[in-house]
N, C-alpha and C positions, 0 to 999 in steps of 0.2 A: 761690519769698521768699527774698529775704535776707537774715543772718544777723541786722542790723542791726533787718530789718522784725517778724520775728520776736521779737527781744528784745522793740522797744518794743510788739508788737500782747501778748505775755507780763503786759505790767508794766501794760496799759492790762487788761487782761482782768483781775489781780488785782485792782486797783484797784475796780474796777467788784464784782469779785463781795466785797471785803472790803465797799464797802458795802451791798450788799444789795436784796433789794427792800424797798420800807417793808409788813410787815403788813398797812394797810390797801387796801393792792393788789390786785385780784385776777386772777384768769391774765388773763383777758383781754387787763386794762389795760397789762401789764406785757408782750404776746406781741406789742402793736404798734407797735414805734420808732419814731415821729412824727417826721418832719424838723423841722414847729414846730407851733408849739400854734395850731391852727386854731379853735377853743372865742369865741375877740375878735370873729372877723369872722362868723364862718357859713358863709357861700362868701369865697372871690373872681373875681368877674369882667371883663369889660372896665370899664374905669373905675377899677377900683383899683388901691392904690397904696401903696409901703413896701417893708418888709424880708422878709414874709414870701412878698410875688408875687417879686423876686428868689433866694429862695432857693428856690421852686417852679421857674423863670428853669432854673434853674443845674439842679434835679433832671430835668428836660426833654430839659436836655440833655444830659446824661448818657448817661440811659436812652433816650434815644430819638434822640439828634442833631439834634436841633429847630433847632439856630442860632439861639438865641430871643438879641437881646442884654440881657443881665445889669445891668437896667435901672431894674428895680422897680415897672417902667408896665405894668399887663395890661394893651395892647392888641389891637388883631385876629390883631399873629403870636403871639402869647400864646398868645389864644383857640384858635388853630388846632392851636397845638402841643397845649395840653390836649384839645380835640376828635380830634388823631390817635393822644397815647396813649389815649383812651376810648373808641376803637374798636379798641385792640388787646385787652380787656378785656370780654368780654361779660354780665356781672352786670353796666358804668357804661351810667350812660345817656349818650347823644352826645349832648350839648345845646352844649358849648365852657365850659361853670359848673366851677368847680374847686369842690368842697361838700364833704362831709365821704366818700361814699363813696368818689368821685377820688382825695382826701389820704389815702386810708386804705390805695389801691390804690399808690401809688407809693410812699410812705415804706413798706411793703413791699419796691418796687422796688430801691429803695434801700436801705434796710439792712440786705437779708437777704440770704442763699446762697441761700433758694428750696427751702429744705428742708421734707421734710413733717415733718408732726406725728405720723407714726407711726412707734411705735417696729421699730428695724430691728435684728435680732440674727442669729446666724448662723442659715440658708436660707431667709432671706430675699429676696425678689426684685422686678425691676421700672426702676421710672426711678426712683422714691426712693432705692432702691441707690446709678444710676449718679449722680446732684443728690450724695449724701452720696462716693462715690467720686471725682467730680468735687472737690470738697470738699479731700479728702485730698492728692487729686497736686497738688495746687496749693499746695499745705503743704510739696509734697517727699516727703511719702510713699510706698510705690512700691506703687501700688494695680494695678490695671487697671479701669477704666472698664468692664465688662461686665454690671456688673446685677444680679451673684449675690454676696449676701453670704457668703461661704467665710473662710473660717481666716486667709487673707492683710490681707481687710479686719478683721478679729473684730481682727487683733493691729493692726495701720492705725490703727484706733478705739483698742484700749489703751496704745500707745506714743502718743496725744493727753490721752487720760486719766494719764497717768501726770505731764503733766508741767503739774497743776491739784491739788492738793492737795484739793479741792472733791467732788472728781470720783472715783466710783466705778471700782476699775482691771477692771473687768467684761469688757469689749469689747460690751458693748451701748450701742446709738444714742437714747436715749434724750435726756426734758425735757431735761434739764440740761446731758447731753450736749452737744446741742443749740446752745442758748441757751449756753456757750462758743464752740462751735466758731464758730457764729456772732460772734457777735463777735468772735470771730481773725480771720476772717477778712476783717471789713466795717472795723476798726479802724486 
């Protein structure tokens, strides 16, 4: 990540953190960074038109390499792109209709780094640790991507936490550190 990207990400993150999450927003609602508000239409399907369709097409192009024309018209190619995305997720119905479950899955793909919800600390092992290590490496922290949360990973997490006054500098990758790191990596 280039220096200007780090500075921009830090500014964006600081602005987001300063605004905070409204007290009425539940943890579940705040945890899914939706790419647009689907509630107005409920679903997008063949024949749908508008800005939401264009955003969906752009997201499918980014995540799936769908090569859709981003014209805001949900035609046969958009249906094929949605269907292809749905087939990559076992929990989704393969119907080519862009409904709430598909919207949530695509939003998470586009707007998150893929971090696990589990708390990670020294001694943790596995794919969740590898994902964290890949994120740290992407931000130019010197860590091995080996799936072992050891002193090197802890130190990198502490260095990341030190950049944000709202984070405890404890070396534990918990919900708050995850939220901030997700924003930095995706902004």
